[in-house]
C-alpha positions in Angstrom: -246.2 -68.7 53.7 -244.2 -71.9 53.4 -241.8 -73.1 50.7 -244.3 -75.8 49.6 -246.6 -73.0 48.6 -244.1 -71.5 46.2 -242.1 -74.5 45.0 -242.4 -76.0 41.5 -243.6 -79.6 41.2 -242.5 -81.9 39.8 -238.9 -81.1 40.6 -236.9 -80.5 37.5 -233.3 -81.4 37.9 -230.1 -81.5 35.8 -226.9 -83.6 36.1 -223.4 -82.3 36.6 -222.7 -83.0 33.0 -225.5 -80.8 31.7 -224.2 -77.8 29.7 -224.9 -74.3 30.9 -226.8 -73.7 27.6 -229.0 -76.7 28.3 -229.6 -75.6 31.9 -230.5 -72.0 30.7 -232.9 -73.3 28.1 -234.6 -75.6 30.6 -235.1 -72.6 33.0 -236.4 -70.4 30.2 -238.8 -73.1 28.9 -240.1 -74.0 32.3 -240.2 -70.4 33.7 -238.0 -71.3 36.7 -235.1 -69.5 38.2 -233.0 -72.4 39.5 -232.3 -76.1 39.0 -231.1 -78.7 41.5 -228.0 -80.6 40.2 -228.2 -84.3 41.1 -225.7 -87.1 40.5 -226.6 -90.5 39.0 -227.9 -91.7 42.4 -230.2 -88.8 42.8 -228.0 -87.1 45.5 -228.1 -83.3 45.5 -224.7 -82.0 44.5 -225.5 -78.4 43.8 -227.9 -75.8 42.5 -227.7 -73.7 39.3 -229.6 -70.4 39.5 -230.2 -67.4 37.3 -227.6 -65.5 39.4 -225.0 -68.0 38.4 -225.4 -66.9 34.8 -225.5 -63.2 35.5 -222.0 -62.6 37.0 -219.8 -64.8 34.9 -216.4 -63.7 33.7 -216.3 -66.3 31.0 -219.3 -64.7 29.2 -218.4 -61.1 30.1 -221.0 -60.4 32.7 -218.8 -60.3 35.8 -219.6 -57.7 38.4 -218.0 -54.4 37.9 -215.8 -53.2 40.8 -216.8 -49.9 42.3 -214.5 -47.0 41.8 -213.9 -46.6 45.5 -212.9 -50.2 45.9 -210.6 -50.0 42.9 -209.0 -46.9 44.3 -208.4 -48.5 47.6 -206.9 -51.7 46.2 -204.7 -49.7 43.8 -203.2 -47.8 46.8 -202.7 -51.0 48.8 -200.8 -52.5 45.8 -198.6 -49.4 45.3 -197.7 -49.1 49.0 -194.1 -50.1 49.7 -193.7 -53.2 51.8 -191.8 -53.1 55.0 -189.3 -56.0 55.3 -188.8 -57.8 58.5 -185.2 -56.6 58.8 -186.3 -53.0 58.3 -189.0 -53.3 60.9 -186.6 -54.7 63.4 -184.3 -51.7 63.0 -187.1 -49.1 63.2 -187.3 -47.2 66.5 -190.5 -47.7 68.4 -192.4 -44.7 69.7 
């Protein structure tokens, strides 16, 4: 199977100034999961996809960190740092 067999035609695009609400409405109305973002000359400058809406901190849908990862990062943050002067005085084994 090739991309041409799955792609939507005609290509529906948005500009960098399109609001996320407008982009979401276009995707819902057209039953598509992504939109190419093109500038005034028609040059591709990006892509907006459903995934871009799913994990956004601004709208409260950011990914939740796993407990294990949180536990590890908390331990790293609490670990005392070793200064350069202390490291230079420490005996080597």
